[in-house]
N, C-alpha and C positions, 0 to 999 in steps of 0.2 A: 662674182664667179662664175669662171667659165670652163665648164667639164667635157675634156675629150672622152671619146667612147668609140670602141672597135668591137664589133662582133664579128669575127673569123671563122668563116666556113670554108668548105672545101671547094667551092666553086666561085665565091666571091667573098670580098671582105667589106663590109658596110661600117662606114666611118661617119660621127657624128658629132655634133657640138651642142651642149645643152646649157642653159643656165641654171641657176640655183633651184628653181621653181619646176625645173624638167620641162621647160618649154624648147624644143629643137629648132635651133638655131639656123644649122647648117648642116647638110648631109648629102655624101656621095657614095657612090660603091667602086670599086675595083676589082677585076677579076683575080682569083686564087692562083697564079703561074709558079713561078720558083721565087724564092725569096731576093734573090739580087735583082729580080725586077719589080715585085710587089712592095717589098719593104720602102726603097726609097720614094716610090710614088705615096705611099702612106705618109712618112714622114713630111713631106712636101705638103701636102693638105693640110698638115696641123700647124707647120712650121709660122705662120703670120695669122693663127687664127685667137692668138693671146690666151691659151689653155694654161689654167691654173694646176691640173691634175690630168692624168690619162687612167682609164680603166679600159684593161682588154679582155674580152670574153669570148676565148677560143675554142676550136676543136680541141680533141685530146687523142691521146693521153697528155696530160701536162705532168710536170715535176712540180709539186704544190707544197713541198716540206720547206717550210720557211727557213729553217734551217742548214737546209742544204746549198751548198756552192752556187748549183745549177737550177737554183730556185727560178720558175719561172721558163724553162727549157721544154720544147715539146719533146715528147719521147718517140714509142715506138709507132708512130702514126704509119698508117699505107701510102701515105702522101710521101713518099720516099725523100723528095727533095728537101722535107721540112723536119726530117727525123734529126734530133739533136739541136735544131736550132734555137738560139738564146734568145727568145722572143722579148720578154720582160725587160733583159738588160740592152736589147738593142735600143730600145724605144727611150729607155732612162738616158743612156748616153745619148742619143740623137737628139732629145726635145727638151733635156734637163728640167724635168718637173717630176714630181710623185708619180709613180705610177702602179699599178695593182694589178691581178692577172687571176683568172677563174676560169673554169669549163664556161662554154655558152650554156649548156643547161643550170649550171648553179646560177650564172648570171640571171638567168630567166627566172628562177626559182626566187630570188632575191627582189626582182621587180616585182613579180605577183605578191609577195608576202608583205612588200612595204609600200606597195601604191596601187596593188590590183586585186584578183579574186580572192586571194587569202588575206587581205589586209584586217588587221587586229587580231588574227589566228596567233598562237603560241608554236605553232609546229605545220607545216606542210612539205607535202612532197610532191614535185613536179615531174613528170615523164613527158619526153619528147619522142615521138614515133616517127621515123621518115627514114633517109638512106640507113640511118643508124638507129639506134636506141639509147636513151640515156637519161639519168635521174639526178635530181637534186634536191637534198633534204635540208631542210631550214627548221631548227630547233633554237628556240628562247633568242631571238635575233641573232644566231650564227648559222652559216653556212658549215655544214659537216664535213671534216676532211677526218682521215685517220691515216695510216702507213701511205696511205694513196688517195684520192678521190674514189668515191664508191661507184664501182662499174655495173649498176641495176641494168644494162643491157647485157649481161653474161652471167646473170643468173639464170640457173640450170630448171628446166621444165620438163614437165611429162609430154612425151608426144601424144596427140590425137591418133587415136587408132585408125582414123578415115585420112589422114593427110596424106596425099599424093607425095610428099616428100618424106623419105625414108629416114632423112636427118636433115638438121638445118645447114644454112649455107654458109655458118661461121667459118673460118679455116682453123679456128683453136678449138670450137665446143661445138660438138653434132646437136647439141639438144639445148643451147641456149636461147634467150629470148630474142636477141637481135636475129639469131640462124632462122627462128622460124618466123618472126613476127615484123621484121625490116619491110619498108617498100621494096628492096632487091629480092626477099624471100618470096613477097607476093607476086612478083613478077615470074620470078622463077619457077615457082607453083604454078601459074596459070598460063603464064605466057603473054601476058600483056601488063601494063602498068596499073598500080591499085586505082589511080585516078580515072581510068577506063575500065574499070569494073563497073557493071551496074548494082543498082543499090541492092537488088533482090540476087544478086548473085551469093551461091553457099561458102564463097571464100570469107564474106565478111562474119559469117556465125564462126570460121575455123579461127580467123583472126582475133574476134570477141572472146574465143576459147582460150588463146594465149594471154591476152594482155588480162583477161578476168584473173587467171592464174598469178600473173604477174601483183594485180592489187590485191588478191587474198593474202600472196606470201609478206606484201609489204606490209597491210594491217595486222599479221601474227609478228612481226618483228620488229616494226618502227613505230606502229600505232599513230599513224599521222591523224591529225583532225580533218584535213582535207587531201585529197588526191586531184591534181590537175594533168591534164592529156591533152599535148600542142603537138603540133608537127605536121608534114604534108599528108601522111596517112589518116589523120583524124579528121581530114577534110568531109567525109561520108557521114551525116548528120545521123543514120542510124545505128552508128557504131557505138558512141557511148552508151545509150540505153542498154545494148546487147552485152556489153562490158560490164555494165552495172547487175545485170543480171547473172552473168556467169559467175563474178566474183562471190556473189550470195550463194550459189551454187557449190563452189569452192568450199567456204566456210562453213556450208553444210549444219548453220544452227548452233556451231561451237560458241559464236559471239551473238550474246543476245539481242535480238534486232534493237531491243528499247536502247541499246547504248548507242547505235550507230544513228546518224540524224539522217533526214529523209534522204534516199540514195541519190537524188538530183543534185542535191546540196554536198554530196560526200564527193562523189565522182564528177567532174565537171571541166568545161573547157576553160582556159586561162582567160582573162578579161584583157591582156594587155597583147597577146598575139597577135601579128606575127613581130611586133615591135619590142618582146619581152627581152629579150636577150641584150639590144641596145641601151635600152634604159637600164637594165640591169648593169651594164658596163659603167655606164656613167655613175650609177649608185657606188660602183665598186672606187671609182675616182673621187668621189666625194668622200666615202668615208676612209681613204687614203689621206687625203689633203686634211680632214680634221684630228688625223692620228698624229701628223708631224708635229 
């Protein structure tokens, strides 16, 4: 069994081929430019690899309603050249193998639940915090979809009273998670990228306030057994402990602490990052092949 995998991002497309034991056999990456440049190059990579199925973990938003004629199409992305692009159908037609698609964060969630930090749990929530903020929820062996894929990054939050930003940078919502806590929000707030903020900068406390609020909301709504937090902004090692602390402050003892595991085991870093998304795409391919 040879499984093709695509992790489609805003700046690059990462392509890989796995065997059935998820050993990575080949991989490469291509810049994400426009479809008529990027897609042919991606198809060319896979054409002589003998893959049995392809999994696509892509930036969203995506149409993931399986009953829809435009299932697998990219929707209202800010990357204008990719809006309404029929990604899934294009690869099915070009490669002639079973193909499946999901969001990049959902695929990462699948990888962590089946092969990584949450292996053996019945449910888990994975947040990625970077240029954007997204989340994937795994429940009883399935990734959760509804009318659309849940947009955790656009959950509405309380603004911190000392935040220099009077409103978040999201063009749709003045007070959502992505608008307050994404990498671009941090750069807008402090004038330098998050990766360049010193460990003792007060910006990390503010970041933890918003991410802790997000985790508290998740605990109260879907009650995951574990919350994983990955992405570029989470590179700061001091951030996770601060997020745990802020989450407990927002919960405010409503949930008995005896019901929660040790917080270091409850909110933690993913085990497979930065490869979670590509491995998850391979798992999507495997599941699609097995369903045929």
